[in-house]
Residue frames relative to the residue before (quaternion, step in Angstrom):
aa qw qx qy qz dx dy dz
M 1.0000 0.0000 0.0000 0.0000 0.00 0.00 0.00
D 0.6451 0.5447 -0.2989 0.4447 3.51 0.99 -0.99
I 0.6435 0.5446 -0.3185 0.4335 3.51 1.09 -0.89
V 0.6503 0.5014 -0.3083 0.4803 3.59 1.09 -0.78
Q 0.7218 0.4776 -0.2615 0.4272 3.60 0.85 -0.88
S 0.5782 0.6366 -0.3786 0.3422 3.49 1.10 -0.61
P 0.6743 0.4560 -0.3254 0.4811 3.70 0.83 -0.80
I 0.6248 0.5244 -0.3552 0.4565 3.61 0.99 -0.75
S 0.6481 0.5101 -0.3256 0.4623 3.62 0.92 -0.86
T 0.6308 0.5333 -0.3340 0.4540 3.57 1.00 -0.82
L 0.6701 0.5041 -0.3033 0.4527 3.56 0.89 -0.89
N 0.6286 0.5345 -0.3296 0.4589 3.55 1.07 -0.74
H 0.6474 0.5103 -0.3164 0.4694 3.53 1.01 -0.79
I 0.6366 0.5270 -0.3217 0.4621 3.58 0.99 -0.83
Y 0.6557 0.5060 -0.3162 0.4625 3.59 1.02 -0.81
E 0.6469 0.5119 -0.3303 0.4586 3.54 1.01 -0.77
I 0.6310 0.5305 -0.3332 0.4576 3.58 1.01 -0.75
S 0.6568 0.5552 -0.2945 0.4166 3.52 1.00 -0.89
G 0.6705 0.4846 -0.2824 0.4857 3.53 1.31 -0.44
V 0.4492 0.6769 -0.4638 0.3533 3.61 1.25 -0.01
E 0.0727 -0.7892 0.6093 0.0244 3.64 -0.92 0.87
V 0.3566 -0.6974 0.5764 0.2328 3.55 -1.23 0.55
G 0.8167 0.0976 -0.1040 0.5591 3.56 -0.46 1.17
Q 0.5642 -0.5823 0.4621 0.3593 3.55 -1.34 -0.21
H 0.1322 -0.7935 0.5916 0.0541 3.57 -1.05 0.74
F 0.3452 -0.7178 0.5757 0.1848 3.54 -1.21 0.70
Y 0.0747 -0.8304 0.5521 -0.0011 3.65 -0.62 1.10
W 0.2222 -0.7202 0.6383 0.1568 3.46 -1.36 0.50
Q 0.3089 -0.7070 0.5964 0.2217 3.55 -1.22 0.50
I 0.0555 0.7966 -0.5952 0.0895 3.58 -0.50 1.16
G 0.8568 -0.0686 0.0297 0.5101 3.55 -0.58 1.16
G 0.7025 -0.4578 0.2580 0.4800 3.56 1.05 0.71
F 0.6551 0.4819 -0.3271 0.4813 3.58 1.27 0.09
Q 0.3312 -0.7301 0.5571 0.2165 3.56 -1.06 0.67
V 0.0588 -0.8205 0.5682 -0.0241 3.53 -0.54 1.22
H 0.5411 -0.6279 0.4779 0.2909 3.58 -1.25 0.67
A 0.2632 -0.8159 0.4901 0.1578 3.62 -0.05 1.24
Q 0.6081 0.5588 -0.3854 0.4116 3.61 0.97 -0.76
V 0.6783 0.4939 -0.3011 0.4531 3.63 0.86 -0.85
L 0.6359 0.5400 -0.3092 0.4565 3.54 1.04 -0.89
I 0.6611 0.5239 -0.3073 0.4404 3.57 0.88 -0.95
T 0.7164 0.4450 -0.2515 0.4748 3.54 0.75 -1.08
S 0.6233 0.5346 -0.3462 0.4537 3.62 1.06 -0.68
W 0.6449 0.5146 -0.3089 0.4732 3.56 1.03 -0.84
V 0.6299 0.5293 -0.3363 0.4582 3.57 1.02 -0.70
V 0.6588 0.4955 -0.3076 0.4753 3.57 0.99 -0.86
I 0.6336 0.5171 -0.3263 0.4739 3.62 0.97 -0.87
A 0.6646 0.4924 -0.3198 0.4622 3.65 0.91 -0.83
V 0.6485 0.5089 -0.3364 0.4553 3.60 0.96 -0.70
L 0.6540 0.4992 -0.3104 0.4762 3.60 0.94 -0.85
S 0.6907 0.4754 -0.2863 0.4636 3.58 0.81 -1.02
G 0.6656 0.5068 -0.3038 0.4558 3.62 0.89 -0.81
S 0.6571 0.5321 -0.2961 0.4444 3.55 0.96 -0.92
A 0.6787 0.4883 -0.2734 0.4755 3.53 0.99 -1.01
T 0.6445 0.5186 -0.3269 0.4570 3.62 1.01 -0.75
I 0.6808 0.4808 -0.2949 0.4672 3.58 0.86 -0.92
A 0.6894 0.5124 -0.3026 0.4130 3.60 0.92 -0.86
V 0.8104 0.2718 -0.1272 0.5032 3.58 1.03 -0.68
R 0.3274 0.7692 -0.4833 0.2598 3.54 1.23 0.38
D 0.7877 0.1429 -0.0750 0.5946 3.61 1.14 -0.58
P 0.0489 -0.8564 0.5120 0.0455 3.62 0.53 1.12
Q 0.2214 -0.7685 0.5931 0.0930 3.48 -1.10 0.86
T 0.6036 -0.5593 0.4301 0.3712 3.57 -1.23 0.53
I 0.7371 0.2052 -0.1284 0.6309 3.51 1.10 -0.88
P 0.3160 -0.8093 0.4653 0.1691 3.55 -0.22 1.25
T 0.0290 -0.7767 0.6292 0.0042 3.53 -1.12 0.77
G 0.8328 0.2502 -0.1487 0.4709 3.56 -1.29 0.35
G 0.8664 -0.0408 0.0664 0.4933 3.52 -0.93 -1.07
Q 0.6351 0.5252 -0.3388 0.4538 3.55 1.05 -0.79
N 0.6245 0.5346 -0.3321 0.4625 3.64 1.03 -0.73
F 0.6560 0.5045 -0.3058 0.4707 3.61 0.99 -0.78
V 0.6597 0.5044 -0.3118 0.4617 3.58 0.93 -0.91
E 0.6649 0.4847 -0.3164 0.4721 3.64 0.97 -0.84
Y 0.5938 0.5410 -0.3748 0.4629 3.59 1.10 -0.57
I 0.6511 0.4951 -0.3196 0.4783 3.62 0.86 -0.91
L 0.6737 0.5095 -0.3124 0.4347 3.57 0.84 -0.93
E 0.6360 0.5178 -0.3145 0.4779 3.61 1.07 -0.73
F 0.6301 0.5227 -0.3339 0.4672 3.56 1.06 -0.78
L 0.6669 0.4845 -0.3085 0.4747 3.60 0.93 -0.91
R 0.6305 0.5191 -0.3510 0.4581 3.66 0.91 -0.68
D 0.6515 0.5081 -0.3157 0.4666 3.59 0.94 -0.80
L 0.6500 0.5109 -0.3134 0.4671 3.58 0.97 -0.89
T 0.6852 0.4703 -0.2940 0.4722 3.64 0.87 -0.81
R 0.6450 0.5346 -0.3169 0.4447 3.53 0.98 -0.90
T 0.6529 0.5447 -0.3070 0.4276 3.56 0.97 -0.91
Q 0.7421 0.4246 -0.2027 0.4775 3.60 0.96 -0.97
I 0.7799 0.3602 -0.1886 0.4758 3.61 0.94 -0.80
G 0.5308 -0.6306 0.4099 0.3907 3.56 1.12 -0.64
E 0.6591 -0.5752 0.3435 0.3416 3.50 -1.16 0.71
E 0.7269 0.4747 -0.2498 0.4288 3.57 0.95 -0.83
E 0.7846 0.3645 -0.1560 0.4767 3.55 1.08 -0.78
Y 0.5312 0.7082 -0.3824 0.2646 3.58 1.16 -0.40
G 0.5548 0.7010 -0.3699 0.2530 3.58 1.01 -0.78
P 0.7344 0.4259 -0.2624 0.4586 3.59 0.74 -0.96
W 0.7023 0.4958 -0.2697 0.4339 3.57 1.24 -0.32
V 0.4238 0.7243 -0.4518 0.3030 3.53 1.29 0.00
S 0.6612 0.5226 -0.2985 0.4478 3.58 1.00 -0.86
F 0.6681 0.4867 -0.3085 0.4708 3.59 1.00 -0.80
I 0.6819 0.4629 -0.2963 0.4827 3.60 0.84 -0.88
G 0.6384 0.5333 -0.3196 0.4538 3.59 1.00 -0.79
T 0.6633 0.4963 -0.3086 0.4674 3.56 0.95 -0.85
M 0.6155 0.5373 -0.3391 0.4663 3.56 1.02 -0.79
F 0.7018 0.4798 -0.2889 0.4401 3.59 0.72 -1.10
L 0.6963 0.4886 -0.2891 0.4391 3.58 0.78 -1.03
F 0.6704 0.4847 -0.3301 0.4546 3.62 0.87 -0.84
I 0.6742 0.4716 -0.3041 0.4803 3.63 0.92 -0.79
F 0.6204 0.5568 -0.3362 0.4382 3.60 0.95 -0.77
V 0.7243 0.4448 -0.2277 0.4751 3.51 0.79 -1.16
S 0.5952 0.5531 -0.3368 0.4758 3.57 1.14 -0.72
N 0.6799 0.4970 -0.2927 0.4529 3.57 0.79 -0.99
W 0.7084 0.4483 -0.2702 0.4735 3.54 0.87 -0.98
S 0.5789 0.5686 -0.4003 0.4258 3.62 1.08 -0.44
G 0.6381 0.5496 -0.3137 0.4386 3.53 1.06 -0.76
A 0.7259 0.4463 -0.2229 0.4735 3.52 1.18 -0.72
L 0.7663 0.3872 -0.1738 0.4824 3.56 1.16 -0.71
L 0.7257 0.4450 -0.2606 0.4555 3.58 0.92 -0.85
P 0.3848 -0.7315 0.5056 0.2473 3.60 -0.88 0.89
W 0.1217 -0.8332 0.5377 0.0422 3.58 0.41 1.28
G 0.6141 0.6194 -0.3452 0.3465 3.58 1.09 -0.76
I 0.6164 0.5598 -0.3649 0.4165 3.64 1.14 -0.47
I 0.6066 0.5128 -0.3429 0.5015 3.61 1.26 -0.24
K 0.1902 -0.8121 0.5469 0.0725 3.56 -0.43 1.18
L 0.1249 -0.7726 0.6210 0.0420 3.54 -0.98 0.99
P 0.6523 -0.5156 0.3771 0.4080 3.60 -1.24 0.36
H 0.7749 0.0198 0.0051 0.6317 3.55 1.19 -0.75
G 0.8254 0.2157 -0.1714 0.4927 3.54 -1.16 0.71
E 0.2967 -0.7301 0.5769 0.2149 3.50 -1.34 -0.38
L 0.5558 -0.6252 0.4288 0.3410 3.58 -1.19 0.52
A 0.0063 0.7717 -0.6341 0.0476 3.52 -1.17 0.68
A 0.7265 -0.3986 0.3168 0.4615 3.58 -1.32 -0.05
P 0.5274 -0.6470 0.4243 0.3510 3.64 -0.84 0.80
T 0.7015 0.4952 -0.2779 0.4308 3.57 1.04 -0.78
N 0.5718 0.5465 -0.4379 0.4274 3.60 1.09 0.19
D 0.6061 0.5194 -0.3484 0.4914 3.55 1.31 0.02
I 0.4922 -0.7055 0.4290 0.2757 3.55 -0.69 1.10
N 0.5857 0.5909 -0.3680 0.4152 3.62 1.15 -0.61
T 0.6506 0.5143 -0.3042 0.4688 3.59 1.03 -0.79
T 0.7096 0.4552 -0.2831 0.4573 3.54 0.79 -0.99
V 0.6233 0.5264 -0.3438 0.4649 3.61 1.05 -0.65
A 0.6335 0.5158 -0.3345 0.4697 3.60 1.06 -0.68
L 0.6447 0.5094 -0.3112 0.4775 3.60 1.03 -0.82
A 0.6787 0.4832 -0.2978 0.4660 3.56 0.93 -0.85
S 0.6252 0.5256 -0.3465 0.4613 3.62 1.10 -0.66
L 0.6346 0.5278 -0.3359 0.4537 3.55 1.05 -0.71
T 0.6104 0.5485 -0.3254 0.4698 3.50 1.18 -0.71
S 0.6525 0.5120 -0.3152 0.4613 3.54 0.96 -0.89
V 0.6474 0.5057 -0.3272 0.4670 3.58 0.91 -0.89
A 0.6407 0.5568 -0.3190 0.4215 3.56 1.05 -0.87
Y 0.7324 0.4088 -0.2706 0.4724 3.62 0.78 -0.94
F 0.5960 0.5181 -0.3955 0.4690 3.63 1.09 -0.33
Y 0.6327 0.5256 -0.3257 0.4662 3.54 1.00 -0.79
A 0.6672 0.5121 -0.3048 0.4470 3.58 0.90 -0.96
G 0.6671 0.4984 -0.3114 0.4578 3.59 0.95 -0.76
L 0.6862 0.4916 -0.2740 0.4609 3.55 0.96 -0.98
A 0.6462 0.5208 -0.3138 0.4612 3.56 1.06 -0.80
K 0.7026 0.4595 -0.2608 0.4766 3.60 1.06 -0.74
K 0.8471 0.2088 -0.0573 0.4853 3.58 0.80 -0.91
G 0.4107 -0.7137 0.4676 0.3213 3.61 1.33 -0.10
L 0.8059 -0.2376 0.1888 0.5084 3.56 -1.13 -0.61
G 0.5277 0.6321 -0.4073 0.3950 3.59 1.22 -0.31
Y 0.5079 0.6620 -0.4213 0.3555 3.56 1.23 -0.32
F 0.6545 0.5296 -0.3179 0.4360 3.59 1.08 -0.73
G 0.4940 0.6633 -0.4271 0.3654 3.58 1.23 -0.13
K 0.5499 0.6305 -0.3950 0.3794 3.58 1.19 -0.42
Y 0.5979 0.6064 -0.3466 0.3932 3.56 1.21 -0.58
I 0.7435 0.3336 -0.2285 0.5326 3.62 1.16 -0.37
Q 0.5406 0.5877 -0.4106 0.4402 3.52 1.17 0.57
P 0.5722 -0.1976 -0.7957 0.0208 1.64 -1.87 1.59
T 0.7708 0.1780 -0.1324 0.5972 3.60 1.29 -0.09
P 0.5770 -0.6023 0.4108 0.3682 3.68 -1.02 0.68
I 0.5412 0.6295 -0.4180 0.3689 3.62 1.13 -0.46
L 0.6943 0.4905 -0.2742 0.4496 3.58 1.09 -0.62
L 0.3138 0.7866 -0.4779 0.2333 3.59 1.31 0.15
P 0.6829 0.4672 -0.3178 0.4631 3.68 0.70 -0.85
I 0.6695 0.4981 -0.3110 0.4550 3.56 0.90 -0.88
N 0.6629 0.5031 -0.3194 0.4532 3.63 0.92 -0.83
I 0.6362 0.5099 -0.3332 0.4735 3.54 1.07 -0.67
L 0.6400 0.5261 -0.3129 0.4644 3.56 1.00 -0.91
E 0.5995 0.5875 -0.3665 0.4014 3.59 1.00 -0.69
D 0.6712 0.5097 -0.2951 0.4501 3.57 1.04 -0.78
F 0.6297 0.4999 -0.3181 0.5024 3.53 1.27 -0.37
T 0.6880 0.4835 -0.2934 0.4548 3.58 0.97 -0.75
K 0.5512 0.6250 -0.4040 0.3774 3.65 1.07 -0.47
P 0.7226 0.4101 -0.2696 0.4868 3.61 0.72 -0.93
L 0.6201 0.5519 -0.3471 0.4363 3.52 1.04 -0.69
S 0.6780 0.4732 -0.2977 0.4772 3.57 0.90 -0.86
L 0.6282 0.5229 -0.3384 0.4663 3.64 0.97 -0.73
S 0.7208 0.4535 -0.2837 0.4407 3.59 0.75 -0.90
F 0.7058 0.4622 -0.2785 0.4590 3.62 0.81 -0.94
R 0.6235 0.5456 -0.3515 0.4359 3.60 1.05 -0.69
L 0.7072 0.4562 -0.2667 0.4697 3.56 0.87 -0.99
S 0.6849 0.4663 -0.3068 0.4683 3.62 0.81 -0.85
G 0.6582 0.5265 -0.3088 0.4408 3.60 0.88 -0.82
N 0.6964 0.4515 -0.2903 0.4764 3.58 0.84 -0.92
I 0.6681 0.4810 -0.3463 0.4498 3.66 0.82 -0.72
L 0.6418 0.5048 -0.3237 0.4780 3.64 1.00 -0.79
A 0.6353 0.5188 -0.3243 0.4712 3.61 0.96 -0.76
D 0.6405 0.5215 -0.3300 0.4571 3.61 0.94 -0.81
E 0.6858 0.4852 -0.2969 0.4539 3.55 0.86 -0.90
L 0.6518 0.5002 -0.3149 0.4752 3.56 1.07 -0.67
V 0.6212 0.5365 -0.3410 0.4584 3.56 1.02 -0.74
V 0.6634 0.4704 -0.3023 0.4972 3.62 1.02 -0.72
A 0.6795 0.5275 -0.3029 0.4102 3.60 0.89 -0.91
V 0.6439 0.5517 -0.3448 0.4027 3.61 0.98 -0.65
P 0.7277 0.3836 -0.2692 0.5009 3.67 0.78 -0.90
V 0.5274 0.6358 -0.4306 0.3636 3.70 1.10 -0.35
S 0.6443 0.5813 -0.3355 0.3667 3.60 0.92 -0.86
P 0.7679 0.3504 -0.2257 0.4864 3.64 0.69 -1.00
V 0.8105 0.0697 -0.0234 0.5811 3.63 0.89 -0.73
P 0.1290 -0.8756 0.4637 0.0414 3.60 0.37 1.23
L 0.7363 0.4724 -0.2353 0.4234 3.63 1.14 -0.37
V 0.7685 0.3900 -0.1826 0.4733 3.56 1.14 -0.68
V 0.7562 0.4313 -0.2260 0.4371 3.55 0.49 -1.28
P 0.6916 0.5144 -0.3312 0.3839 3.63 0.70 -0.90
I 0.5588 0.6430 -0.4181 0.3153 3.68 1.03 -0.57
P 0.7185 0.3971 -0.3098 0.4797 3.68 0.61 -0.81
V 0.6011 0.5533 -0.3634 0.4478 3.62 1.11 -0.56
M 0.6524 0.5108 -0.3148 0.4631 3.54 1.09 -0.79
F 0.6075 0.5360 -0.3464 0.4729 3.58 1.07 -0.65
L 0.6192 0.5282 -0.3177 0.4865 3.55 1.05 -0.84
G 0.6564 0.5168 -0.3090 0.4545 3.58 0.95 -0.89
L 0.6232 0.5304 -0.3344 0.4675 3.61 1.01 -0.78
F 0.6608 0.5085 -0.3036 0.4611 3.60 0.94 -0.90
T 0.6957 0.4550 -0.2820 0.4789 3.63 0.81 -0.96
S 0.6125 0.5532 -0.3602 0.4347 3.58 1.04 -0.60
G 0.6526 0.5013 -0.2892 0.4891 3.55 1.04 -0.82
I 0.6253 0.5245 -0.3296 0.4745 3.62 1.07 -0.79
Q 0.6583 0.5223 -0.3173 0.4396 3.58 0.91 -0.84
A 0.6296 0.5088 -0.3264 0.4879 3.60 1.03 -0.74
L 0.6547 0.5138 -0.3047 0.4632 3.59 0.98 -0.82
I 0.6470 0.5040 -0.3332 0.4652 3.61 0.94 -0.88
F 0.6668 0.5148 -0.3260 0.4292 3.59 0.82 -0.93
A 0.6891 0.4805 -0.2894 0.4588 3.54 0.85 -0.97
T 0.6572 0.5232 -0.3048 0.4488 3.57 0.98 -0.85
L 0.6714 0.4685 -0.2972 0.4914 3.57 0.98 -0.79
A 0.6154 0.5352 -0.3543 0.4574 3.62 0.99 -0.69
A 0.6822 0.4709 -0.2889 0.4790 3.59 0.91 -0.88
A 0.6425 0.5177 -0.3308 0.4581 3.59 1.04 -0.73
Y 0.6252 0.5279 -0.3320 0.4693 3.62 1.03 -0.68
I 0.6665 0.4849 -0.3079 0.4752 3.58 0.96 -0.87
G 0.6489 0.5099 -0.3188 0.4662 3.58 0.98 -0.77
E 0.6273 0.5531 -0.3146 0.4490 3.56 1.05 -0.84
S 0.6793 0.5032 -0.2993 0.4425 3.54 0.92 -0.99
M 0.6895 0.4844 -0.2802 0.4598 3.60 1.06 -0.61
E 0.6728 0.4760 -0.2855 0.4891 3.50 1.24 -0.64
G 0.3411 -0.7959 0.4444 0.2295 3.58 1.20 -0.52
H 0.6618 0.4205 -0.3519 0.5113 3.55 1.09 0.68
H 0.4055 -0.7097 0.5309 0.2238 3.50 -1.33 0.38
């Protein structure tokens, strides 16, 4: 009897551990599903900022750009160069929008955590923060990247894409398969961990000296937040380019 109950007991313990949370969270019930309201609220704010800024900047386009249109075109050129460098001159065009959306969403999300006073908005449980400091957001972004580079490889090479798993020798098949699991894991944990660490580094000195010490730390956080967005977008583009080229 003990032999039968032991695996069941183990599964129960694993289930209990999976329910452990760090801090308090605010949830909504939508269609029978429990969703993380804090992340949805801040994500919608970021999406609204990006959509509103783009609409205002290009609502009256000029042949010779000025002001907001000039700034938007500069960002677009930067994203084109980033995508072209990683994917290649011939294939980069269709992927500029995907890489650009990833970069801008992560960049604005990261900066929102450092600049916006989320703490003044009171919730029944928990508090608002940058969407990217939540592992669920970064896992979703990394999963989209995985889907994108699988799609890119299959669209370019068909079923022959899977031949890369036995190159240069079939002995490396397990390692090559494992690599596709570690890519999204590294993307998600790197981004979430760094943004969460930046917010904690700012929060600690804010308590005793809220006016002096945090200022240079906040500037450092803004810099590292931008770097994290650039790293994520660069790696996403590199993975897509790698899948189409068929080499490691």
